[in-house]
Backbone as CSV, one residue per row, in Angstrom:
resi,resn,N_x,N_y,N_z,CA_x,CA_y,CA_z,C_x,C_y,C_z
1,MET,-16.764,11.944,8.987,-17.028,12.379,7.739,-16.601,11.875,6.788
2,ILE,-17.610,11.496,5.866,-17.793,10.777,4.392,-16.924,11.212,3.740
3,ARG,-15.618,10.610,3.061,-15.056,11.107,2.081,-15.162,10.582,0.574
4,VAL,-15.359,11.304,-0.202,-15.861,11.468,-1.304,-14.851,11.620,-2.308
5,PHE,-14.745,10.921,-3.713,-14.016,11.624,-5.028,-15.366,11.180,-5.782
6,LEU,-15.250,12.751,-6.379,-16.032,13.030,-7.551,-15.285,12.739,-9.290
7,VAL,-15.964,12.164,-9.999,-15.710,11.782,-11.356,-16.986,12.445,-12.504
8,ASP,-16.498,13.573,-13.085,-17.386,13.802,-14.384,-16.709,14.545,-15.149
9,ASP,-16.720,14.619,-16.431,-15.969,15.132,-17.656,-16.635,16.587,-17.763
10,HIS,-17.295,16.931,-17.080,-17.949,18.144,-17.193,-17.633,19.422,-16.101
11,ARG,-16.558,19.892,-16.346,-15.892,20.434,-14.724,-17.010,21.319,-14.296
12,LEU,-17.696,22.328,-14.846,-18.545,23.328,-14.476,-19.930,22.620,-13.298
13,PHE,-20.057,21.251,-13.849,-21.172,20.189,-13.115,-20.424,19.716,-11.840
14,LEU,-19.167,19.315,-12.184,-18.160,19.101,-11.053,-17.968,19.954,-10.094
15,SER,-17.760,21.314,-10.287,-17.527,22.155,-9.197,-18.851,22.356,-8.303
16,GLY,-20.155,22.395,-9.509,-21.259,22.520,-8.265,-21.522,21.660,-7.529
17,VAL,-21.240,20.335,-7.986,-21.180,19.099,-7.095,-20.416,19.275,-5.799
18,LYS,-19.272,19.449,-6.143,-18.129,19.767,-4.659,-18.544,21.094,-3.995
19,SER,-19.593,21.874,-4.608,-19.734,23.080,-3.286,-20.793,22.274,-2.981
20,GLU,-22.090,21.825,-3.486,-22.950,21.290,-2.676,-22.721,20.247,-1.670
21,LEU,-21.509,19.595,-1.480,-21.185,18.534,-0.471,-20.358,18.907,0.267
22,ARG,-19.763,20.414,0.498,-18.756,21.269,1.439,-19.633,21.387,2.923
23,VAL,-20.735,20.720,3.310,-21.028,20.356,4.314,-21.675,19.174,4.597
24,GLY,-20.527,18.535,5.793,-21.006,16.910,5.785,-20.492,15.859,5.247
25,PHE,-19.375,16.593,4.524,-18.782,15.523,3.317,-17.279,16.199,3.399
26,GLU,-16.042,15.214,3.089,-14.777,15.769,2.720,-14.651,15.028,1.165
27,VAL,-14.901,16.115,0.512,-14.246,15.777,-0.712,-12.789,15.737,-1.483
28,VAL,-12.174,14.870,-1.149,-10.794,14.230,-1.071,-10.086,14.491,-2.477
29,GLY,-10.959,14.393,-3.708,-10.371,14.483,-5.154,-11.350,14.677,-6.344
30,THR,-11.025,15.045,-7.110,-11.900,14.990,-8.268,-11.133,14.799,-9.567
31,ALA,-11.674,14.222,-10.480,-11.053,13.835,-11.921,-12.397,14.136,-13.004
32,SER,-11.580,14.019,-14.347,-12.276,14.482,-15.218,-12.388,13.537,-16.492
33,ASP,-11.449,12.386,-16.040,-11.236,11.352,-17.244,-11.188,10.036,-16.386
34,VAL,-11.015,8.971,-17.392,-10.902,7.731,-16.545,-9.442,7.409,-15.922
35,ASP,-8.255,7.684,-16.555,-7.235,7.400,-15.976,-7.016,8.453,-14.582
36,THR,-7.210,9.383,-15.048,-7.036,10.513,-13.719,-8.209,9.808,-12.496
37,ALA,-8.823,9.518,-12.684,-10.106,8.953,-11.853,-8.931,7.674,-10.984
38,ILE,-8.915,6.590,-11.635,-8.249,5.612,-11.199,-7.244,5.721,-10.126
39,ALA,-6.382,6.651,-10.610,-5.160,7.540,-9.788,-5.232,7.690,-8.718
40,GLY,-6.161,8.876,-9.083,-6.663,9.522,-7.778,-7.534,8.808,-6.637
41,ILE,-8.416,7.805,-7.109,-9.006,6.732,-6.375,-8.120,6.012,-5.351
42,ARG,-7.212,5.477,-6.147,-6.110,5.068,-5.583,-5.303,5.525,-4.463
43,ARG,-4.977,6.709,-5.130,-4.125,7.566,-3.965,-5.044,8.115,-2.666
44,THR,-6.414,8.517,-2.641,-6.819,9.081,-1.817,-7.902,8.400,-0.897
45,ARG,-8.041,7.070,-1.607,-8.641,6.022,-0.677,-10.533,6.345,-0.022
46,PRO,-11.207,6.902,-0.983,-12.682,7.511,-0.476,-13.366,6.430,-0.224
47,ASP,-14.335,6.711,0.503,-15.619,6.119,1.056,-16.126,6.246,-0.147
48,VAL,-17.108,6.886,-0.788,-17.673,6.755,-1.989,-17.008,7.343,-3.110
49,VAL,-17.461,7.114,-4.031,-16.720,7.379,-5.527,-18.371,7.760,-6.009
50,LEU,-18.411,9.162,-6.842,-19.518,9.631,-7.092,-19.086,9.748,-8.543
51,LEU,-19.535,8.813,-9.672,-19.104,9.033,-10.873,-19.982,9.152,-11.896
52,ASP,-19.726,9.828,-13.255,-20.490,9.870,-14.322,-20.205,8.747,-15.332
53,VAL,-21.273,7.899,-15.977,-21.239,6.898,-16.738,-20.731,7.277,-18.183
54,HIS,-20.355,8.167,-18.751,-19.955,8.156,-20.348,-19.030,9.645,-20.039
55,MET,-17.446,8.892,-20.284,-16.531,10.105,-20.155,-15.196,9.562,-21.011
56,PRO,-14.328,10.515,-21.495,-13.483,10.050,-22.112,-12.679,8.758,-21.597
57,GLY,-12.342,8.060,-22.489,-11.353,6.585,-21.714,-12.070,5.598,-21.140
58,GLY,-13.391,5.167,-21.348,-13.837,4.442,-21.110,-15.171,4.109,-20.358
59,GLY,-15.420,5.414,-19.238,-16.385,5.598,-19.028,-16.510,5.025,-17.806
60,GLY,-17.324,5.303,-16.670,-17.478,4.806,-14.963,-17.426,3.432,-14.803
61,ARG,-17.961,2.700,-15.728,-17.913,1.019,-15.718,-16.414,0.877,-15.553
62,THR,-15.642,1.286,-16.385,-14.268,1.450,-16.271,-13.267,1.476,-15.168
63,VAL,-13.784,2.791,-14.485,-13.249,2.855,-13.344,-13.306,1.941,-11.949
64,ILE,-14.880,1.454,-12.326,-15.133,0.710,-11.279,-14.492,-0.817,-11.263
65,GLU,-14.401,-1.030,-12.647,-13.827,-2.538,-12.597,-12.170,-2.448,-12.430
66,ALA,-11.826,-1.227,-12.267,-10.164,-1.375,-12.316,-9.849,-0.891,-10.786
67,ILE,-10.835,-0.526,-9.901,-10.918,-0.130,-8.226,-11.647,-1.219,-7.558
68,ALA,-12.825,-1.826,-8.000,-13.741,-2.300,-6.978,-12.620,-3.738,-5.956
69,LYS,-12.130,-4.612,-7.075,-11.462,-5.616,-6.342,-10.233,-5.368,-5.044
70,GLU,-9.741,-4.373,-5.569,-8.538,-3.732,-4.995,-8.968,-3.113,-3.617
71,ARG,-10.093,-2.405,-3.979,-10.602,-1.586,-2.947,-12.268,-1.955,-2.580
72,PRO,-12.462,-3.045,-1.935,-13.800,-3.619,-2.010,-14.539,-2.670,-0.848
73,ASP,-13.772,-1.916,0.174,-14.745,-1.092,0.723,-15.418,0.301,0.619
74,THR,-14.645,0.611,-0.997,-15.458,1.708,-1.529,-16.461,1.673,-2.346
75,GLN,-17.469,2.515,-2.133,-18.732,2.445,-2.812,-18.882,3.395,-3.611
76,PHE,-19.413,2.845,-4.905,-20.020,3.402,-6.229,-21.288,3.809,-6.445
77,LEU,-21.458,5.461,-6.773,-22.702,5.564,-6.982,-22.719,6.297,-8.023
78,ALA,-23.408,6.130,-9.480,-23.186,6.976,-10.921,-24.230,7.801,-10.747
79,LEU,-23.649,9.125,-11.350,-24.543,10.252,-11.349,-24.442,10.508,-12.734
80,SER,-25.543,10.457,-13.604,-25.341,10.864,-14.996,-26.875,11.265,-15.605
81,VAL,-26.807,12.161,-16.986,-27.587,12.667,-17.349,-28.566,11.386,-18.001
82,SER,-27.866,10.405,-18.424,-28.617,9.251,-19.329,-29.494,8.334,-18.057
83,ASP,-30.863,8.020,-18.437,-31.463,7.216,-17.656,-31.748,5.725,-18.763
84,ALA,-30.909,5.724,-19.906,-31.031,4.325,-20.393,-30.528,3.360,-19.641
85,ALA,-31.877,2.188,-19.954,-31.420,0.958,-19.238,-30.202,0.220,-19.360
86,GLU,-29.565,0.404,-20.618,-28.378,-0.227,-20.740,-27.423,0.329,-19.722
87,ASP,-27.281,1.474,-19.539,-26.220,2.348,-18.793,-26.547,2.104,-17.554
88,VAL,-27.753,1.999,-17.117,-27.800,1.796,-15.625,-27.675,0.026,-15.240
89,ILE,-27.903,-0.848,-16.293,-27.585,-2.043,-15.839,-26.325,-2.354,-16.124
90,ALA,-25.390,-1.824,-16.797,-23.930,-1.850,-17.013,-23.102,-1.683,-16.020
91,ILE,-23.376,-0.353,-15.374,-22.709,-0.026,-14.151,-23.063,-0.453,-12.974
92,VAL,-24.254,-1.132,-12.575,-24.716,-1.820,-11.477,-24.096,-3.224,-11.841
93,ARG,-23.978,-4.156,-12.926,-23.488,-5.059,-13.061,-21.792,-4.907,-13.099
94,ALA,-20.992,-3.706,-13.090,-19.809,-3.631,-12.660,-19.536,-3.238,-11.354
95,GLY,-20.439,-3.131,-10.335,-20.604,-3.053,-8.848,-20.631,-1.946,-8.236
96,ALA,-21.399,-1.155,-8.800,-22.066,0.228,-8.469,-23.279,0.025,-7.501
97,ARG,-23.093,0.593,-6.285,-24.459,0.572,-5.455,-25.707,1.207,-5.464
98,GLY,-25.847,1.957,-6.525,-26.846,3.251,-7.075,-26.384,3.717,-8.075
99,TYR,-27.557,4.056,-8.538,-27.604,5.296,-9.726,-28.942,6.012,-9.587
100,VAL,-28.278,7.351,-9.938,-29.233,8.438,-9.944,-28.901,9.339,-11.115
101,THR,-29.919,10.096,-11.516,-29.782,10.905,-12.704,-29.101,12.191,-12.097
102,LYS,-28.657,13.638,-13.055,-28.493,14.663,-12.719,-29.792,15.915,-12.839
103,SER,-30.834,15.275,-12.394,-32.210,15.995,-12.397,-31.982,16.142,-10.970
104,ILE,-31.496,15.345,-10.276,-31.623,14.692,-8.577,-31.499,16.339,-8.248
105,SER,-32.426,16.385,-6.848,-31.851,17.733,-6.021,-30.669,17.921,-5.186
106,PRO,-30.057,18.772,-4.953,-28.828,18.671,-3.742,-28.954,17.694,-2.480
107,ALA,-30.385,17.990,-1.994,-30.694,16.979,-0.771,-30.613,15.750,-1.343
108,GLU,-31.357,15.295,-2.180,-31.777,14.184,-2.672,-30.038,13.468,-2.687
109,LEU,-29.275,14.014,-3.264,-28.039,13.373,-3.434,-27.239,13.326,-2.409
110,THR,-27.369,13.931,-1.641,-26.540,14.046,-0.559,-26.759,12.828,0.630
111,ASP,-28.232,12.579,0.268,-29.120,11.581,1.115,-28.525,10.191,0.339
112,ALA,-28.810,10.319,-0.908,-28.034,9.371,-1.732,-26.801,8.687,-1.373
113,ILE,-25.560,9.745,-1.315,-24.166,9.373,-0.988,-24.109,8.596,0.222
114,ARG,-24.903,9.106,1.351,-25.050,8.591,2.508,-25.522,7.300,2.514
115,ARG,-26.501,6.987,1.921,-27.223,5.585,1.849,-26.497,4.615,1.123
116,VAL,-25.660,5.129,0.059,-24.616,3.897,-0.277,-23.465,3.763,0.684
117,HIS,-23.045,5.092,0.844,-22.120,4.677,2.192,-22.355,3.607,3.534
118,ASP,-23.581,3.766,3.604,-24.144,2.808,4.691,-24.402,1.234,3.754
119,GLY,-24.497,1.138,2.815,-24.500,-0.216,2.057,-25.757,-0.459,1.487
120,ASP,-26.635,0.905,1.324,-27.753,0.647,0.929,-27.439,0.478,-0.778
121,ALA,-28.633,0.302,-1.851,-28.700,0.557,-2.926,-29.534,1.650,-3.259
122,VAL,-29.318,2.476,-3.979,-29.880,3.730,-4.389,-30.330,3.966,-5.865
123,PHE,-31.800,3.510,-5.869,-32.148,4.020,-7.189,-33.357,4.830,-7.256
124,SER,-33.759,5.927,-8.628,-35.085,6.205,-8.780,-35.901,4.958,-8.950
125,PRO,-37.364,5.410,-8.487,-38.238,3.898,-8.939,-38.187,3.197,-10.362
126,ARG,-37.793,4.097,-11.589,-37.715,3.797,-12.595,-36.609,2.745,-13.173
127,LEU,-35.598,3.394,-12.613,-34.207,2.805,-12.736,-34.118,1.582,-12.249
128,ALA,-34.897,1.393,-11.043,-34.768,0.280,-9.989,-35.391,-0.775,-10.902
129,GLY,-36.799,-0.466,-11.737,-37.066,-1.336,-12.245,-36.379,-1.971,-13.379
130,PHE,-35.305,-1.208,-14.068,-34.448,-1.804,-15.027,-33.617,-2.658,-14.256
131,VAL,-33.236,-2.492,-13.175,-32.154,-3.523,-12.776,-32.765,-4.794,-12.379
132,LEU,-34.077,-4.744,-11.701,-34.865,-5.798,-11.376,-35.062,-6.714,-12.390
133,ASP,-35.433,-5.992,-13.227,-36.003,-6.869,-14.931,-34.619,-7.469,-15.487
134,ALA,-33.352,-7.078,-15.517,-31.879,-7.525,-15.824,-31.716,-8.325,-15.055
135,PHE,-31.864,-8.453,-13.786,-31.609,-9.548,-12.929,-31.817,-10.349,-12.649
136,ALA,-33.533,-10.339,-13.138,-34.621,-11.523,-13.281,-34.071,-12.348,-14.667
137,SER,-33.943,-11.739,-15.453,-33.495,-12.106,-17.104,-32.150,-13.053,-16.479
138,ASP,-31.084,-12.591,-15.995,-30.052,-13.412,-15.883,-30.044,-14.489,-14.687
139,ALA,-30.997,-14.484,-14.285,-31.200,-15.573,-13.421,-31.758,-16.869,-14.571
140,ILE,-32.446,-16.413,-15.375,-33.132,-17.715,-16.342,-32.185,-18.157,-17.674
141,GLN,-31.091,-17.187,-17.586,-30.407,-17.171,-19.140,-28.980,-17.771,-19.005
142,PRO,-29.017,-18.762,-19.787,-27.476,-19.045,-19.591,-26.350,-18.496,-19.986
143,VAL,-25.114,-18.799,-19.696,-24.071,-17.888,-19.756,-23.589,-18.262,-21.368
144,ASP,-23.403,-16.923,-21.957,-23.096,-17.018,-23.358,-21.470,-16.531,-23.382
145,PRO,-20.925,-17.839,-23.916,-19.464,-17.922,-23.678,-18.782,-16.894,-24.693
146,GLU,-19.623,-16.683,-26.188,-18.952,-15.754,-27.156,-19.167,-14.261,-26.786
147,LEU,-20.315,-14.142,-25.790,-20.617,-12.649,-25.564,-19.348,-12.445,-24.320
148,ASP,-19.241,-13.252,-23.475,-18.042,-13.226,-22.576,-16.708,-12.803,-22.923
149,GLN,-16.382,-13.131,-24.252,-15.014,-13.018,-24.749,-15.085,-11.323,-24.874
150,LEU,-16.250,-10.639,-25.093,-15.838,-9.156,-25.518,-15.768,-8.554,-24.258
151,THR,-14.943,-7.342,-24.343,-14.551,-6.484,-23.232,-15.714,-5.348,-23.128
152,THR,-15.782,-4.697,-21.997,-16.782,-3.908,-22.052,-17.094,-3.026,-22.914
153,ARG,-15.803,-2.269,-23.580,-16.539,-1.334,-24.599,-16.566,-2.105,-26.162
154,GLU,-16.156,-3.151,-26.285,-16.665,-3.698,-27.605,-17.965,-4.300,-27.138
155,ARG,-18.440,-4.622,-26.215,-20.088,-4.851,-26.213,-20.917,-3.581,-26.510
156,GLU,-20.314,-2.405,-25.818,-21.177,-0.867,-25.950,-21.282,-0.865,-27.674
157,VAL,-20.103,-0.914,-28.097,-19.721,-0.482,-29.556,-20.601,-1.817,-30.352
158,LEU,-20.453,-3.033,-29.912,-21.745,-4.074,-30.481,-23.068,-3.690,-30.527
159,ARG,-23.520,-3.048,-29.353,-24.784,-2.520,-29.339,-25.422,-1.532,-30.247
160,HIS,-24.109,-0.679,-30.384,-24.495,0.562,-30.904,-24.761,0.340,-32.497
161,ILE,-23.794,-0.697,-32.811,-23.715,-1.022,-34.487,-24.857,-1.613,-34.644
162,ALA,-25.326,-2.674,-33.778,-26.899,-2.957,-34.262,-28.238,-2.617,-34.209
163,ARG,-27.854,-1.502,-33.260,-28.988,-0.456,-33.459,-29.201,0.894,-34.737
164,GLY,-27.797,0.435,-35.483,-27.679,0.927,-36.755,-27.316,2.483,-37.017
165,PHE,-26.616,2.698,-36.040,-25.889,3.963,-35.471,-24.261,4.142,-36.163
166,THR,-24.019,4.837,-37.267,-23.000,5.087,-37.647,-21.774,4.997,-36.707
167,TYR,-20.345,5.077,-37.669,-19.332,5.004,-36.446,-19.005,6.663,-36.051
168,LYS,-19.354,7.535,-36.910,-19.273,9.117,-36.542,-20.159,9.250,-35.008
169,VAL,-21.171,8.732,-35.074,-22.265,9.019,-34.246,-21.829,7.980,-32.869
170,ILE,-21.472,6.899,-33.007,-21.051,5.778,-31.792,-19.478,6.559,-31.356
171,GLY,-18.867,7.051,-32.255,-17.641,7.830,-31.210,-17.957,8.851,-30.639
172,GLN,-18.938,9.590,-31.059,-19.785,10.588,-30.248,-20.274,10.380,-29.310
173,ARG,-21.280,9.505,-29.556,-21.986,8.809,-27.938,-21.090,8.140,-26.746
174,LEU,-19.952,7.476,-27.188,-19.178,6.813,-26.230,-17.842,7.800,-25.947
175,HIS,-17.581,9.202,-26.693,-16.570,9.673,-26.184,-14.969,9.069,-26.839
176,ILE,-15.493,8.691,-27.848,-13.937,8.063,-28.569,-14.010,8.314,-30.062
177,SER,-12.790,8.340,-30.652,-12.672,8.653,-32.056,-13.456,7.501,-33.067
178,VAL,-13.775,8.265,-34.241,-13.868,7.249,-35.319,-12.981,5.764,-35.585
179,LYS,-11.719,6.092,-35.736,-10.872,5.227,-35.666,-10.817,4.313,-34.717
180,THR,-11.147,4.397,-33.540,-11.046,3.520,-32.310,-12.308,2.866,-32.418
181,VAL,-13.727,3.386,-33.054,-14.641,2.470,-33.009,-14.436,1.008,-34.059
182,GLU,-13.796,1.775,-35.200,-13.697,1.054,-36.349,-12.743,-0.094,-35.785
183,THR,-11.546,0.151,-34.793,-10.781,-0.786,-34.193,-11.636,-1.921,-33.196
184,HIS,-12.777,-1.429,-32.318,-13.669,-2.415,-31.688,-14.285,-3.002,-32.537
185,VAL,-14.853,-2.561,-33.627,-15.930,-3.383,-34.434,-14.879,-4.651,-35.225
186,SER,-13.253,-4.131,-35.626,-12.656,-5.299,-36.212,-12.580,-6.645,-35.067
187,ALA,-12.662,-5.776,-33.783,-11.992,-6.967,-33.018,-12.862,-7.887,-32.826
188,VAL,-14.561,-7.188,-32.515,-15.642,-7.980,-32.523,-15.894,-9.069,-33.608
189,LEU,-15.532,-8.691,-34.571,-15.983,-9.357,-35.505,-14.735,-10.281,-35.785
190,ARG,-13.991,-10.185,-35.649,-12.960,-10.990,-35.273,-13.028,-12.319,-34.325
191,LYS,-13.605,-11.719,-33.148,-13.746,-12.825,-32.051,-14.837,-13.613,-31.968
192,LEU,-15.866,-13.177,-33.149,-16.945,-13.894,-33.054,-17.454,-14.155,-34.283
193,GLN,-16.240,-14.160,-35.047,-15.953,-15.181,-36.620,-16.993,-14.789,-37.664
194,LEU,-17.346,-13.461,-37.428,-18.422,-12.758,-38.084,-17.438,-11.883,-39.343
195,SER,-18.271,-11.454,-40.452,-17.487,-11.046,-41.693,-17.841,-9.607,-41.919
196,ASN,-19.231,-8.864,-41.597,-19.661,-7.684,-41.769,-20.573,-7.394,-41.054
197,ARG,-20.639,-6.041,-40.844,-22.026,-5.318,-39.998,-23.302,-6.356,-40.195
198,HIS,-23.917,-6.428,-41.330,-25.115,-7.169,-41.242,-25.029,-8.267,-40.403
199,GLU,-24.118,-9.325,-40.636,-23.791,-10.638,-39.518,-23.486,-10.164,-38.085
200,LEU,-23.194,-9.257,-38.083,-23.029,-8.815,-36.565,-24.324,-8.068,-36.063
201,THR,-25.314,-7.809,-36.805,-26.272,-7.081,-36.088,-27.285,-8.374,-35.969
202,ARG,-27.358,-9.052,-37.001,-28.158,-10.350,-36.609,-27.842,-11.060,-35.668
203,TRP,-26.569,-11.484,-35.495,-25.957,-12.378,-34.198,-26.325,-11.488,-32.791
204,ALA,-26.382,-9.977,-32.694,-26.640,-9.033,-31.363,-28.319,-9.536,-31.332
205,THR,-28.924,-9.289,-32.611,-30.320,-9.376,-32.396,-31.012,-10.717,-32.064
206,ASP,-30.419,-11.884,-32.634,-30.776,-12.940,-31.829,-30.576,-13.590,-30.593
207,ARG,-29.661,-12.370,-29.804,-29.213,-12.675,-28.545,-30.031,-11.688,-27.583
208,ARG,-30.709,-10.620,-28.453,-31.757,-9.653,-27.419,-30.741,-8.630,-27.093
209,LEU,-29.399,-8.307,-27.627,-28.721,-7.300,-27.195,-28.737,-6.039,-27.571
210,VAL,-30.088,-5.848,-28.563,-30.188,-4.468,-29.163,-31.249,-3.775,-28.571
């Protein structure tokens, strides 16, 4: 029986998924935030982690980055309301084996979990296109040492700033406080040796990060 750990900050949705997996799977744990998820996964050692992309404390990518190296046999499947290209690409680069949206049917979800457990990569056709395009682009683009010095969260904040979002909106979208957004922006400006938001936006645009 496949051992599954569920991570989602919407408790009602989490309960519904757990109910759908009562046959054919063993749900070994659940979590609604990043820190609890990391601790729970380390404790229960599941075969597959089904996790949301955006959550308090850093999101699904943070969970994967904390667990993947120490638990290489654990597979990760992202389940999110978002079908944005940047979310799909970020979570796959972190190590997820698949990405499905919350519009998926129960039967499709159970099939996706089984396939990921067996080593397959699982995406809807549209999301698969994002992944293929991204990795094709990676193959021809040189490594950017300036970008590499930014953390995952700093890159997320950078992209939102470059798209013109206010600190308040960025905080809402990333589930962090305005003060935390300000802290990340200050860190990005310092690391990239930029002076203001305008220069940051131009830097991101030049690198096609927007």
